[in-house]
C-alpha positions as CSV (number, residue, x, y, z in Angstrom):
1,M,10.2,-74.9,-58.0
2,E,7.9,-71.9,-58.5
3,S,9.1,-68.9,-60.5
4,S,11.8,-67.1,-58.6
5,V,10.7,-63.6,-59.8
6,F,8.5,-61.5,-57.5
7,V,5.2,-63.3,-57.6
8,E,3.2,-60.1,-58.1
9,E,4.8,-56.7,-58.4
10,N,2.9,-55.3,-55.5
11,K,2.2,-58.5,-53.5
12,L,3.8,-58.0,-50.1
13,L,3.5,-60.0,-46.9
14,S,0.8,-58.5,-44.7
15,A,1.4,-58.0,-40.9
16,G,-0.8,-61.1,-40.3
17,E,1.2,-63.2,-42.7
18,I,4.5,-62.2,-41.1
19,M,3.3,-63.1,-37.6
20,N,1.8,-66.4,-38.9
21,A,5.1,-67.3,-40.5
22,L,7.0,-66.5,-37.3
23,E,4.5,-68.6,-35.3
24,Q,4.9,-71.5,-37.6
25,M,8.7,-71.3,-37.5
26,F,8.6,-71.2,-33.7
27,R,6.4,-74.3,-33.7
28,R,8.9,-76.0,-36.1
29,M,11.7,-75.3,-33.6
30,E,9.9,-77.6,-31.1
31,M,9.7,-80.4,-33.7
32,I,13.4,-80.0,-34.6
33,D,14.3,-80.0,-31.0
34,T,12.4,-83.3,-30.6
35,F,14.1,-84.8,-33.6
36,C,17.6,-83.9,-32.4
37,D,17.2,-84.7,-28.7
38,Q,20.0,-83.1,-26.8
39,D,22.2,-82.4,-29.8
40,F,22.6,-79.2,-31.9
41,P,20.7,-79.4,-35.2
42,L,22.8,-78.3,-38.1
43,Y,21.0,-78.9,-41.4
44,S,18.5,-81.3,-43.0
45,S,18.3,-82.2,-46.7
46,G,15.7,-84.9,-46.2
47,G,12.7,-83.3,-44.5
48,N,11.6,-83.6,-41.0
49,S,13.7,-86.3,-39.3
50,N,16.9,-86.4,-41.4
51,W,18.9,-83.9,-39.5
52,S,22.7,-83.7,-39.3
53,V,23.5,-83.0,-35.6
54,S,26.5,-82.2,-33.5
55,S,27.0,-82.6,-29.7
56,G,29.1,-79.4,-29.7
57,G,27.3,-77.4,-32.4
58,S,30.1,-77.1,-35.0
59,W,30.2,-73.5,-36.4
60,M,26.3,-73.4,-36.6
61,G,25.6,-74.0,-32.9
62,G,25.3,-70.4,-32.0
63,F,22.4,-70.0,-34.5
64,W,20.4,-72.7,-32.8
65,V,20.8,-70.9,-29.5
66,A,19.9,-67.6,-31.2
67,C,16.7,-69.1,-32.5
68,W,15.7,-69.7,-28.9
69,W,16.9,-66.2,-27.7
70,L,14.8,-64.7,-30.4
71,R,11.8,-66.8,-29.5
72,A,12.2,-65.9,-25.9
73,K,12.5,-62.2,-26.8
74,I,9.3,-62.2,-28.7
75,T,7.2,-64.6,-26.5
76,G,8.5,-63.4,-23.2
77,S,8.6,-67.0,-22.1
78,A,10.9,-68.0,-19.2
79,K,10.9,-71.5,-20.5
80,D,12.2,-70.4,-23.9
81,Q,15.0,-68.4,-22.2
82,Q,15.9,-71.4,-20.1
83,K,16.1,-73.6,-23.3
84,A,18.4,-71.0,-24.9
85,G,20.5,-70.8,-21.7
86,K,20.9,-74.6,-21.7
87,F,22.3,-74.7,-25.2
88,C,24.3,-71.5,-24.6
89,R,26.3,-73.2,-21.8
90,K,27.2,-76.1,-24.2
91,L,29.0,-73.7,-26.5
92,A,31.8,-73.1,-23.9
93,G,33.8,-75.9,-25.4
94,K,34.4,-73.8,-28.5
95,L,36.1,-71.0,-26.6
96,T,39.7,-72.3,-27.2
97,L,39.3,-73.3,-30.8
98,D,41.7,-71.6,-33.3
99,S,38.9,-70.2,-35.4
100,G,37.7,-66.8,-36.4
101,Y,34.3,-68.4,-36.8
102,R,34.0,-68.2,-33.0
103,S,32.5,-64.8,-33.6
104,M,29.5,-66.4,-35.3
105,I,29.1,-68.9,-32.5
106,F,29.3,-66.5,-29.6
107,W,27.7,-63.4,-31.0
108,H,24.6,-65.3,-31.9
109,G,24.8,-68.0,-29.2
110,A,25.8,-65.8,-26.2
111,A,25.9,-62.0,-26.8
112,L,22.3,-61.9,-28.2
113,G,21.1,-63.4,-25.0
114,N,22.5,-60.4,-23.2
115,V,21.4,-57.9,-25.9
116,W,17.8,-59.1,-26.0
117,L,17.2,-60.6,-22.5
118,H,20.0,-59.3,-20.3
119,D,20.8,-62.9,-19.5
120,G,23.7,-62.9,-17.0
121,Q,25.2,-66.3,-17.9
122,A,25.1,-65.4,-21.6
123,R,26.9,-62.1,-20.9
124,K,29.6,-63.8,-19.0
125,L,30.2,-66.3,-21.8
126,A,30.1,-63.5,-24.4
127,D,32.7,-61.6,-22.4
128,T,35.0,-64.6,-22.2
129,S,34.6,-65.3,-25.9
130,I,35.5,-61.7,-26.7
131,A,38.8,-62.0,-24.9
132,A,39.5,-65.4,-26.5
133,L,38.7,-64.1,-30.0
134,A,40.8,-60.9,-29.6
135,H,43.7,-63.1,-28.5
136,G,43.8,-64.4,-32.0
137,F,44.5,-61.0,-33.5
138,N,47.6,-61.2,-35.7
139,S,49.4,-57.8,-35.6
140,R,51.4,-58.6,-38.7
141,L,48.4,-59.4,-40.8
142,N,46.3,-56.7,-39.0
143,C,43.3,-59.0,-38.6
144,I,41.9,-62.1,-36.9
145,P,42.5,-64.9,-39.4
146,L,40.2,-67.8,-39.9
147,G,42.5,-70.2,-38.1
148,T,43.1,-73.9,-38.5
149,A,40.1,-75.3,-36.6
150,M,36.5,-76.1,-37.8
151,G,37.4,-77.4,-41.2
152,E,40.0,-74.9,-42.2
153,L,43.5,-76.0,-43.4
154,V,46.8,-74.8,-42.2
155,T,46.3,-71.9,-44.7
156,G,43.6,-70.6,-42.4
157,S,46.2,-68.9,-40.3
158,Y,46.8,-66.7,-43.3
159,S,43.2,-66.3,-44.6
160,V,40.2,-64.0,-44.0
161,S,36.6,-64.6,-45.0
162,I,33.6,-62.4,-45.5
163,D,31.3,-64.9,-43.7
164,N,32.2,-63.8,-40.2
165,F,32.6,-60.1,-41.0
166,A,29.3,-58.9,-39.3
167,S,29.5,-61.2,-36.3
168,L,33.2,-60.2,-35.5
169,I,32.3,-56.5,-35.5
170,Q,29.2,-57.1,-33.3
171,L,30.8,-59.4,-30.8
172,L,34.0,-57.3,-30.2
173,C,32.1,-54.0,-30.2
174,S,29.5,-55.4,-27.7
175,S,32.3,-55.0,-25.1
176,P,32.6,-51.7,-23.3
177,E,36.4,-52.1,-23.7
178,K,37.5,-49.8,-26.5
179,H,40.6,-52.0,-27.1
180,Y,38.3,-54.6,-28.7
181,H,36.6,-52.0,-30.8
182,H,40.0,-51.0,-32.2
183,I,40.8,-54.6,-33.1
184,A,37.4,-54.9,-34.8
185,Q,38.1,-51.8,-36.9
186,R,41.6,-52.9,-37.8
187,H,40.2,-56.3,-39.0
188,T,37.5,-54.5,-41.0
189,E,40.1,-52.3,-42.8
190,T,42.2,-55.3,-43.7
191,L,39.2,-57.3,-44.9
192,L,37.9,-54.4,-47.0
193,A,41.4,-53.9,-48.6
194,A,41.5,-57.6,-49.4
195,C,38.0,-58.4,-50.5
196,Q,36.5,-55.2,-51.9
197,G,35.9,-55.3,-55.7
198,D,34.5,-52.7,-58.0
199,Q,31.1,-51.0,-57.8
200,G,30.1,-52.7,-54.5
201,A,31.0,-56.3,-55.4
202,F,32.9,-58.3,-52.9
203,Y,35.2,-61.3,-53.0
204,A,34.3,-64.0,-50.4
205,E,37.8,-64.7,-49.1
206,A,41.5,-63.8,-49.4
207,G,44.8,-65.3,-48.5
208,F,48.1,-63.7,-47.4
209,D,51.0,-64.5,-49.8
210,G,53.7,-63.3,-47.5
211,Y,53.5,-59.7,-48.7
212,K,49.8,-58.9,-49.1
213,F,46.3,-60.4,-49.2
214,L,45.1,-61.7,-52.5
215,A,41.4,-62.2,-53.2
216,K,40.2,-65.5,-54.5
217,G,37.6,-66.1,-57.2
218,R,35.4,-63.4,-58.7
219,A,33.9,-60.5,-56.9
220,G,30.2,-60.8,-56.3
221,A,30.1,-64.3,-57.8
222,W,28.9,-66.0,-54.6
223,S,25.5,-64.6,-53.7
224,R,25.6,-65.4,-50.0
225,G,29.2,-64.0,-49.9
226,Q,27.9,-60.7,-51.3
227,A,25.1,-60.8,-48.7
228,W,27.6,-61.4,-45.9
229,A,29.5,-58.4,-47.1
230,M,26.4,-56.2,-47.1
231,L,25.6,-57.3,-43.6
232,G,29.1,-56.7,-42.3
233,L,29.3,-53.3,-43.9
234,S,25.9,-52.4,-42.3
235,R,27.4,-53.3,-38.9
236,A,30.5,-51.3,-39.5
237,A,28.3,-48.3,-40.6
238,A,26.2,-48.7,-37.4
239,Q,29.3,-48.7,-35.3
240,W,31.5,-46.1,-37.0
241,G,29.5,-44.2,-39.6
242,E,31.4,-43.1,-42.8
243,P,32.9,-44.3,-45.0
244,Y,31.2,-47.6,-44.1
245,L,27.7,-46.2,-44.6
246,S,28.5,-45.2,-48.2
247,L,30.1,-48.6,-48.8
248,T,27.0,-50.3,-47.5
249,R,24.8,-48.4,-49.8
250,E,27.1,-49.2,-52.7
251,A,27.1,-53.0,-51.9
252,C,23.3,-53.0,-51.5
253,T,22.9,-51.1,-54.9
254,Y,25.1,-53.7,-56.5
255,W,22.8,-56.5,-55.2
256,R,19.7,-54.7,-56.4
257,D,21.1,-54.0,-59.8
258,M,22.5,-57.5,-60.2
259,H,19.4,-59.5,-59.2
260,K,16.7,-57.2,-60.4
261,G,13.9,-58.7,-58.2
262,H,14.9,-62.3,-58.8
263,L,15.9,-64.8,-56.1
264,P,19.6,-65.1,-56.5
265,C,21.5,-68.0,-58.1
266,N,23.9,-69.6,-55.7
267,R,26.9,-68.6,-57.9
268,L,27.1,-66.6,-61.1
269,G,27.7,-68.9,-64.0
270,Q,26.0,-71.8,-62.1
271,A,22.9,-73.5,-63.5
272,E,20.0,-71.0,-63.4
273,D,17.8,-73.3,-61.2
274,V,20.4,-73.5,-58.4
275,K,19.1,-70.7,-56.2
276,D,20.1,-69.6,-52.7
277,P,17.1,-67.8,-51.1
278,S,19.0,-67.6,-47.8
279,A,21.3,-65.1,-49.5
280,A,18.3,-62.9,-50.3
281,V,17.2,-63.2,-46.6
282,I,20.6,-62.0,-45.4
283,A,20.7,-59.3,-48.0
284,S,17.3,-58.1,-46.9
285,L,18.5,-57.8,-43.3
286,A,21.4,-55.7,-44.5
287,M,19.0,-53.5,-46.4
288,L,16.7,-53.1,-43.4
289,S,19.7,-52.1,-41.4
290,L,20.7,-49.6,-44.0
291,A,17.1,-48.2,-43.9
292,R,17.4,-47.9,-40.2
293,L,20.6,-45.8,-40.6
294,L,19.3,-43.8,-43.5
295,P,15.6,-43.2,-42.6
296,D,15.1,-40.9,-45.7
297,E,15.9,-43.8,-48.1
298,T,12.7,-45.7,-47.5
299,F,13.1,-47.8,-50.7
300,W,15.6,-50.0,-49.0
301,C,12.9,-51.2,-46.5
302,E,10.4,-51.5,-49.4
303,Y,12.9,-53.6,-51.5
304,A,13.7,-55.8,-48.5
305,H,10.0,-56.3,-47.7
306,Q,9.3,-57.3,-51.3
307,Q,12.4,-59.7,-51.4
308,L,11.2,-61.4,-48.2
309,S,7.7,-61.7,-49.7
310,T,9.2,-63.5,-52.7
311,V,11.0,-66.0,-50.4
312,L,7.9,-66.8,-48.4
313,Y,5.6,-67.0,-51.4
314,S,7.9,-69.4,-53.1
315,S,8.0,-73.2,-52.7
316,Y,11.2,-72.9,-50.6
317,F,9.0,-72.0,-47.6
318,T,6.1,-74.2,-46.5
319,V,3.3,-72.2,-44.9
320,I,0.0,-73.7,-43.8
321,N,-2.8,-71.2,-43.5
322,A,-4.5,-71.2,-40.2
323,D,-8.3,-71.7,-40.0
324,S,-10.6,-69.3,-38.3
325,A,-9.7,-70.8,-34.9
326,G,-6.0,-70.6,-35.6
327,H,-5.4,-74.4,-35.2
328,A,-5.0,-75.9,-38.7
329,A,-1.6,-74.3,-39.3
330,Y,0.1,-76.6,-36.8
331,Q,-1.3,-80.0,-37.9
332,D,1.2,-80.3,-40.7
333,R,4.7,-81.2,-39.5
334,S,6.3,-79.3,-42.5
335,S,4.7,-76.0,-41.7
336,G,7.3,-73.3,-41.2
337,L,10.0,-75.3,-43.1
338,F,12.5,-73.1,-44.9
339,S,14.5,-75.2,-47.3
340,G,16.1,-72.3,-49.1
341,C,19.8,-72.7,-48.1
342,C,22.3,-73.9,-50.7
343,Y,25.0,-75.7,-48.7
344,R,27.9,-78.0,-49.4
345,T,27.0,-81.1,-47.5
346,R,29.9,-83.2,-48.9
347,Q,33.0,-82.4,-50.9
348,N,31.9,-80.9,-54.3
349,I,28.2,-81.6,-53.5
350,E,25.8,-78.7,-52.8
351,E,22.2,-79.3,-51.8
352,M,19.2,-77.3,-50.9
353,V,18.8,-77.8,-47.1
354,E,16.9,-76.5,-44.1
355,S,19.5,-75.1,-41.8
356,V,19.6,-73.4,-38.4
357,W,21.4,-70.4,-39.7
358,G,18.9,-70.0,-42.5
359,N,16.0,-70.3,-40.0
360,F,17.5,-67.8,-37.6
361,F,18.1,-65.1,-40.3
362,L,14.6,-65.6,-41.8
363,M,12.9,-65.4,-38.4
364,A,15.0,-62.4,-37.4
365,T,14.3,-60.5,-40.6
366,L,10.6,-61.2,-40.3
367,A,10.8,-59.9,-36.7
368,V,12.4,-56.7,-38.0
369,L,9.6,-56.3,-40.5
370,A,7.1,-56.7,-37.6
371,D,9.0,-54.0,-35.6
372,L,9.7,-56.6,-32.9
373,I,13.5,-56.1,-32.9
374,D,16.0,-53.6,-34.2
375,P,17.7,-54.7,-37.5
376,C,21.1,-53.7,-36.2
377,D,20.8,-55.9,-33.2
378,C,20.8,-59.3,-34.9
């Protein structure tokens, strides 16, 4: 791999490079769709055709739909919106699952269709999913636990995770019903009490021992977990203001001071060459959201721009420069391939993969940099 430090101190993606990368990733979506036929793509560790797929989408299905909602938002194409709607309807089978990860599925897979495109079917499914998710609120634990479905064990009924922090707030608070907003804030307070470490660092998960939640692992050790925390805090700040705004700034400052311009290792203490650029992408989106909420603190936008530039200039992203006619960029089937997601593909085995959630967050963050969408909407 290429050096993971900022390639050049002042080398930033230009507006043209941002749009070229988005265009190539949109074209790659078409190729992935062809490879996977009618199934949901999940991730690929073997290049173009070796995709793991799911007929129902697993926990990642909403991100594939979100890729099409985003593409339709930017292109204005009715065909793209129809494609998103087709996959959105297939998510309905996940409504009754005992899983807090439903917020990730239905915020990205349904609610974004309403936010960006006012899609009526997406709105109806999002509304149904909100009621189903809120039904899982445990008043004793004061949160919506992970649940036992989608790979979780029986302990999931007594566990919370940082992964779905942002999507849970966004999905529940997208409803006009204030009751759901109240549930989202109660969950947020429980999660923060359980997972907040010192100086902006966050634990990735916590379990209830019968008396209180106990955090697991080391705060800030998992880079993507820290990025999930930053994103969730930025959503809480957008919804409720302080103290979440200050907590967002503190978590983003921890990230900046910890990584100092380098692409993050997957986990602290892991081999130095095991990176997770997708964590940097999610962290960048959180920083762009913070910059939106604190317009005087422009350095958050600048840092995010530089961090995204590092990701796209690295060998984790395959970009093919277009010729003067704009055609050459799409002759290579690997153009627009983002292989920067460290993911556990099997028990105790983590690999660098291309994933639908990594693709969505990279495209969304690039779209924010291009002023095509609001950072607090994705």
